[in-house]
MDAnalysis code that builds the backbone (N, CA, C; Angstrom):
import MDAnalysis as mda
import numpy as np

u = mda.Universe.empty(363, n_residues=121, atom_resindex=np.repeat(np.arange(121), 3), trajectory=True)
u.add_TopologyAttr("name", ["N", "CA", "C"] * 121)
u.add_TopologyAttr("resid", np.arange(1, 122))
u.add_TopologyAttr("resname", ["MET", "THR", "GLU", "THR", "THR", "HIS", "PRO", "THR", "LEU", "TYR", "LEU", "LEU", "LYS", "THR", "GLN", "PHE", "SER", "ASP", "PRO", "ASP", "VAL", "GLY", "PRO", "GLY", "THR", "PHE", "TYR", "CYS", "PRO", "ASP", "CYS", "ASN", "MET", "ILE", "GLU", "GLY", "LEU", "LEU", "SER", "ALA", "PHE", "HIS", "SER", "LEU", "ARG", "GLN", "THR", "LEU", "GLN", "ILE", "GLU", "TYR", "VAL", "ASP", "PHE", "SER", "LYS", "PRO", "ARG", "GLY", "ALA", "LEU", "PRO", "ASP", "LEU", "ALA", "GLY", "HIS", "GLU", "ASN", "GLN", "SER", "CYS", "PRO", "GLN", "LEU", "ILE", "PHE", "PRO", "ASN", "GLY", "ASP", "ASP", "ASP", "ILE", "SER", "ARG", "GLN", "TRP", "SER", "VAL", "GLU", "GLY", "MET", "GLY", "LYS", "THR", "ARG", "ARG", "ILE", "ASP", "ASN", "THR", "LYS", "HIS", "ILE", "ALA", "ALA", "TYR", "LEU", "SER", "ALA", "ARG", "TYR", "ASP", "LEU", "PRO", "SER", "ARG", "HIS", "PRO"])
u.atoms.positions = np.array([
    [252.966, 64.466, 53.842],
    [252.574, 63.231, 54.473],
    [251.075, 63.300, 54.791],
    [250.350, 62.255, 54.541],
    [248.919, 62.242, 54.799],
    [248.648, 61.539, 56.109],
    [247.822, 62.146, 56.907],
    [247.480, 61.599, 58.207],
    [246.540, 60.414, 58.051],
    [246.737, 59.376, 58.848],
    [245.893, 58.194, 58.762],
    [244.984, 58.021, 59.959],
    [245.190, 58.783, 61.017],
    [244.322, 58.712, 62.180],
    [243.762, 60.095, 62.465],
    [242.724, 60.127, 63.270],
    [242.132, 61.411, 63.638],
    [243.106, 62.200, 64.490],
    [243.115, 63.529, 64.336],
    [243.962, 64.329, 65.209],
    [243.466, 64.269, 66.653],
    [244.374, 64.549, 67.564],
    [244.036, 64.575, 68.984],
    [244.015, 66.019, 69.447],
    [242.926, 66.408, 70.067],
    [242.760, 67.757, 70.605],
    [243.039, 67.703, 72.094],
    [244.033, 68.444, 72.534],
    [244.360, 68.540, 73.958],
    [243.755, 69.802, 74.531],
    [242.971, 69.617, 75.586],
    [242.334, 70.727, 76.294],
    [242.639, 70.586, 77.781],
    [242.761, 71.718, 78.449],
    [242.878, 71.669, 79.913],
    [241.548, 71.281, 80.509],
    [241.585, 70.574, 81.619],
    [240.349, 70.273, 82.342],
    [239.665, 71.585, 82.707],
    [238.359, 71.556, 82.839],
    [237.543, 72.767, 82.978],
    [237.978, 73.669, 84.117],
    [238.329, 73.105, 85.271],
    [238.746, 73.925, 86.413],
    [240.090, 73.431, 86.907],
    [240.943, 74.373, 87.258],
    [242.255, 74.006, 87.768],
    [242.764, 75.085, 88.693],
    [243.744, 74.725, 89.495],
    [244.400, 75.715, 90.339],
    [245.773, 76.011, 89.745],
    [246.263, 77.202, 90.051],
    [247.583, 77.624, 89.588],
    [248.273, 78.333, 90.741],
    [249.132, 77.612, 91.457],
    [249.790, 78.207, 92.614],
    [250.628, 79.441, 92.276],
    [251.054, 79.561, 91.019],
    [251.844, 80.741, 90.618],
    [250.994, 81.995, 90.558],
    [249.675, 81.838, 90.370],
    [248.774, 82.989, 90.274],
    [248.182, 83.322, 91.646],
    [247.892, 82.290, 92.423],
    [247.323, 82.520, 93.735],
    [246.189, 81.568, 94.019],
    [245.466, 81.818, 95.119],
    [244.384, 80.920, 95.500],
    [243.203, 81.013, 94.549],
    [242.392, 79.972, 94.552],
    [241.206, 79.941, 93.746],
    [241.326, 78.944, 92.604],
    [240.246, 78.828, 91.869],
    [240.244, 77.962, 90.697],
    [240.089, 78.816, 89.453],
    [240.555, 78.286, 88.345],
    [240.589, 79.027, 87.101],
    [240.058, 78.166, 85.966],
    [239.803, 78.809, 84.828],
    [239.496, 78.097, 83.594],
    [240.338, 78.719, 82.495],
    [240.525, 77.998, 81.421],
    [241.325, 78.465, 80.297],
    [240.383, 79.070, 79.245],
    [240.466, 80.373, 78.980],
    [239.556, 80.992, 78.010],
    [239.734, 80.437, 76.598],
    [240.956, 80.093, 76.219],
    [241.169, 79.542, 74.877],
    [240.569, 78.128, 74.753],
    [240.739, 77.324, 75.785],
    [240.126, 75.994, 75.771],
    [238.603, 76.113, 75.750],
    [238.052, 77.076, 76.487],
    [236.599, 77.263, 76.492],
    [236.084, 77.697, 75.134],
    [236.867, 78.466, 74.382],
    [236.450, 78.830, 73.032],
    [236.304, 77.580, 72.157],
    [237.286, 76.688, 72.260],
    [237.217, 75.437, 71.494],
    [236.093, 74.551, 72.014],
    [235.865, 74.540, 73.323],
    [234.723, 73.795, 73.894],
    [233.408, 74.302, 73.290],
    [233.327, 75.612, 73.049],
    [232.134, 76.168, 72.414],
    [231.917, 75.582, 71.038],
    [232.970, 75.425, 70.259],
    [232.849, 74.789, 68.944],
    [232.403, 73.335, 69.077],
    [232.966, 72.628, 70.053],
    [232.580, 71.235, 70.273],
    [231.101, 71.126, 70.653],
    [230.601, 72.117, 71.392],
    [229.193, 72.114, 71.790],
    [228.274, 72.486, 70.634],
    [228.709, 73.438, 69.840],
    [227.880, 73.900, 68.726],
    [227.856, 72.902, 67.561],
    [228.961, 72.203, 67.374],
    [229.080, 71.254, 66.261],
    [229.427, 69.885, 66.831],
    [228.374, 69.174, 67.258],
    [228.514, 67.903, 67.974],
    [229.321, 66.864, 67.198],
    [229.303, 66.921, 65.887],
    [230.020, 65.918, 65.083],
    [231.519, 65.950, 65.341],
    [232.056, 67.070, 65.801],
    [233.477, 67.153, 66.083],
    [233.899, 66.162, 67.163],
    [233.017, 65.919, 68.122],
    [233.354, 64.996, 69.203],
    [233.504, 63.564, 68.691],
    [232.854, 63.246, 67.561],
    [232.976, 61.909, 66.990],
    [234.181, 61.803, 66.058],
    [234.682, 62.918, 65.549],
    [235.759, 62.866, 64.572],
    [237.121, 63.198, 65.144],
    [237.176, 63.768, 66.327],
    [238.436, 64.089, 66.982],
    [238.645, 63.180, 68.185],
    [239.885, 62.902, 68.486],
    [240.210, 62.308, 69.776],
    [240.418, 63.484, 70.703],
    [239.742, 63.494, 71.829],
    [239.845, 64.631, 72.752],
    [240.445, 64.135, 74.060],
    [241.499, 64.804, 74.480],
    [242.176, 64.487, 75.733],
    [242.109, 65.693, 76.649],
    [241.561, 65.494, 77.843],
    [241.543, 66.541, 78.853],
    [242.719, 66.303, 79.787],
    [243.565, 67.312, 79.943],
    [244.776, 67.165, 80.746],
    [244.757, 68.130, 81.917],
    [245.508, 67.772, 82.948],
    [245.652, 68.636, 84.109],
    [246.473, 69.864, 83.750],
    [246.286, 70.929, 84.517],
    [247.087, 72.133, 84.328],
    [248.547, 71.886, 84.670],
    [248.789, 71.099, 85.717],
    [250.170, 70.810, 86.106],
    [250.847, 69.987, 85.000],
    [252.149, 70.218, 84.879],
    [252.924, 69.516, 83.860],
    [253.663, 68.355, 84.473],
    [253.890, 67.291, 83.716],
    [253.616, 67.153, 82.289],
    [252.136, 66.917, 82.035],
    [251.675, 67.376, 80.894],
    [250.264, 67.315, 80.528],
    [249.998, 66.094, 79.641],
    [249.823, 64.970, 80.310],
    [249.544, 63.731, 79.606],
    [250.656, 63.401, 78.620],
    [250.283, 62.941, 77.436],
    [251.257, 62.570, 76.391],
    [251.723, 63.767, 75.596],
    [251.201, 64.958, 75.889],
    [251.523, 66.145, 75.106],
    [253.023, 66.420, 74.984],
    [253.823, 66.335, 76.041],
    [255.251, 66.612, 75.864],
    [255.941, 65.603, 74.935],
    [255.475, 64.368, 74.899],
    [256.066, 63.360, 74.015],
    [255.740, 63.648, 72.545],
    [254.640, 64.342, 72.303],
    [254.195, 64.623, 70.937],
    [254.600, 66.005, 70.450],
    [254.593, 66.985, 71.354],
    [254.840, 68.383, 70.981],
    [256.196, 68.886, 71.459],
    [256.786, 68.205, 72.420],
    [258.016, 68.668, 73.040],
    [257.713, 69.223, 74.419],
    [258.642, 69.043, 75.330],
    [258.420, 69.447, 76.723],
    [258.108, 70.945, 76.835],
    [258.709, 71.762, 75.989],
    [258.502, 73.206, 76.041],
    [257.216, 73.652, 75.332],
    [256.492, 72.736, 74.714],
    [255.295, 73.070, 73.926],
    [254.046, 72.399, 74.477],
    [253.730, 72.634, 75.753],
    [252.600, 71.975, 76.385],
    [251.385, 72.902, 76.527],
    [251.323, 73.968, 75.739],
    [250.191, 74.879, 75.855],
    [248.912, 74.188, 75.354],
    [247.803, 74.650, 75.861],
    [246.498, 74.133, 75.447],
    [245.609, 75.328, 75.116],
    [244.714, 75.186, 74.166],
    [244.443, 73.981, 73.393],
    [245.548, 73.724, 72.382],
    [245.632, 72.471, 71.984],
    [246.593, 72.079, 70.978],
    [246.033, 70.886, 70.199],
    [246.161, 70.960, 68.902],
    [245.692, 69.897, 68.018],
    [246.921, 69.178, 67.487],
    [246.997, 67.881, 67.724],
    [248.171, 67.083, 67.371],
    [247.810, 66.139, 66.222],
    [248.691, 66.117, 65.229],
    [248.588, 65.194, 64.105],
    [249.721, 64.180, 64.276],
    [249.429, 63.007, 64.850],
    [250.493, 62.073, 65.231],
    [251.312, 61.553, 64.051],
    [250.734, 61.474, 62.872],
    [251.434, 60.925, 61.720],
    [251.760, 62.008, 60.687],
    [251.790, 63.239, 61.096],
    [252.067, 64.338, 60.173],
    [250.778, 64.994, 59.711],
    [250.948, 66.003, 58.878],
    [249.811, 66.800, 58.410],
    [248.830, 65.988, 57.570],
    [247.572, 66.420, 57.618],
    [246.637, 65.968, 56.614],
    [246.665, 67.024, 55.507],
    [245.847, 66.890, 54.494],
    [245.924, 67.792, 53.343],
    [245.546, 69.230, 53.659],
    [244.826, 69.467, 54.741],
    [244.328, 70.805, 55.052],
    [245.180, 71.506, 56.110],
    [245.783, 70.769, 57.004],
    [246.464, 71.366, 58.168],
    [247.792, 72.035, 57.842],
    [248.363, 71.779, 56.694],
    [249.720, 72.254, 56.380],
    [249.905, 73.757, 56.574],
    [248.895, 74.549, 56.256],
    [249.060, 76.005, 56.349],
    [249.120, 76.518, 57.779],
    [248.690, 75.718, 58.753],
    [248.650, 76.180, 60.129],
    [249.592, 75.420, 61.060],
    [250.033, 74.245, 60.693],
    [250.762, 73.397, 61.638],
    [252.242, 73.739, 61.700],
    [252.826, 73.334, 62.816],
    [254.258, 73.475, 63.042],
    [254.797, 72.116, 63.490],
    [256.112, 71.982, 63.553],
    [256.724, 70.711, 63.913],
    [256.433, 70.324, 65.358],
    [256.244, 69.033, 65.542],
    [256.186, 68.433, 66.858],
    [257.396, 67.536, 67.017],
    [257.238, 66.438, 67.725],
    [258.314, 65.473, 67.914],
    [258.178, 64.366, 66.871],
    [259.273, 63.973, 66.246],
    [259.249, 62.920, 65.228],
    [258.412, 63.345, 64.033],
    [257.469, 62.490, 63.660],
    [256.582, 62.790, 62.518],
    [255.415, 63.697, 62.904],
    [255.278, 63.954, 64.172],
    [254.140, 64.712, 64.677],
    [254.155, 66.154, 64.187],
    [252.975, 66.640, 63.819],
    [252.765, 68.056, 63.520],
    [251.704, 68.535, 64.499],
    [251.623, 69.846, 64.716],
    [250.683, 70.362, 65.712],
    [250.227, 71.759, 65.345],
    [249.050, 72.113, 65.836],
    [248.542, 73.481, 65.743],
    [248.316, 73.916, 67.181],
    [249.008, 75.009, 67.586],
    [248.929, 75.443, 68.978],
    [248.357, 76.844, 69.125],
    [247.803, 77.379, 68.063],
    [247.173, 78.705, 68.082],
    [245.660, 78.491, 68.021],
    [244.926, 79.047, 68.997],
    [243.490, 78.806, 69.093],
    [242.745, 79.202, 67.828],
    [243.051, 80.367, 67.267],
    [242.373, 80.794, 66.031],
    [242.708, 79.869, 64.871],
    [243.917, 79.372, 64.849],
    [244.307, 78.454, 63.773],
    [243.633, 77.099, 63.943],
    [243.470, 76.652, 65.190],
    [242.722, 75.409, 65.434],
    [241.298, 75.563, 64.928],
    [240.658, 76.678, 65.257],
    [239.285, 76.929, 64.807],
    [239.209, 76.986, 63.282],
    [240.179, 77.647, 62.645],
    [240.198, 77.737, 61.179],
    [240.376, 76.354, 60.566],
    [241.246, 75.554, 61.134],
    [241.439, 74.190, 60.637],
    [240.144, 73.385, 60.771],
    [239.515, 73.431, 61.947],
    [238.292, 72.666, 62.160],
    [237.208, 73.086, 61.171],
    [237.096, 74.390, 60.924],
    [236.110, 74.885, 59.960],
    [236.397, 74.352, 58.559],
    [237.656, 74.417, 58.153],
    [238.039, 73.982, 56.804],
    [237.949, 72.467, 56.657],
    [238.445, 71.739, 57.620],
    [238.520, 70.267, 57.525],
    [237.159, 69.618, 57.630],
    [236.293, 70.145, 58.489],
    [235.011, 69.492, 58.756],
    [233.843, 70.267, 58.180],
    [234.122, 71.185, 57.244],
    [233.113, 71.921, 56.512],
    [232.119, 72.632, 57.450],
    [232.696, 73.365, 58.424],
    [231.908, 74.145, 59.374],
    [231.906, 75.592, 58.938],
    [231.003, 76.400, 59.460],
    [231.075, 77.843, 59.168],
    [232.400, 78.405, 59.679],
    [232.842, 79.490, 59.053],
    [234.074, 80.164, 59.456],
    [233.802, 81.140, 60.584],
    [234.829, 81.428, 61.348],
    [234.763, 82.405, 62.437],
    [234.512, 83.796, 61.837],
    [233.608, 84.522, 62.429],
    [233.347, 85.901, 61.993],
    [234.509, 86.767, 62.402],
    [234.991, 87.636, 61.514],
    [236.171, 88.482, 61.852],
    [235.881, 89.496, 62.944],
])
């Protein structure tokens, strides 16, 4: 199936609290890695839909697209199924939705799809 809309990238908001861990505020290292790509390659912000979600669940529309048990971030959602490049990294979501929920796989997809440099091993 070929995707007809831009994928949506779900990231946690920059700072959040987690009562299960304890007092203080936290950041998500995986989301920050993807934020680094967005900063280094500005064109990604024009080609992706980016949704910042709260740490607390439910995380925006993510459970409706990925499933209630699959709300990890970062996550790249293909609402209408895979595009021609994402097939090797994506897994099933809800309905026609496909998703990539592995940070390294998200970076690899972005590099391949948008003709960016590859991650150094």
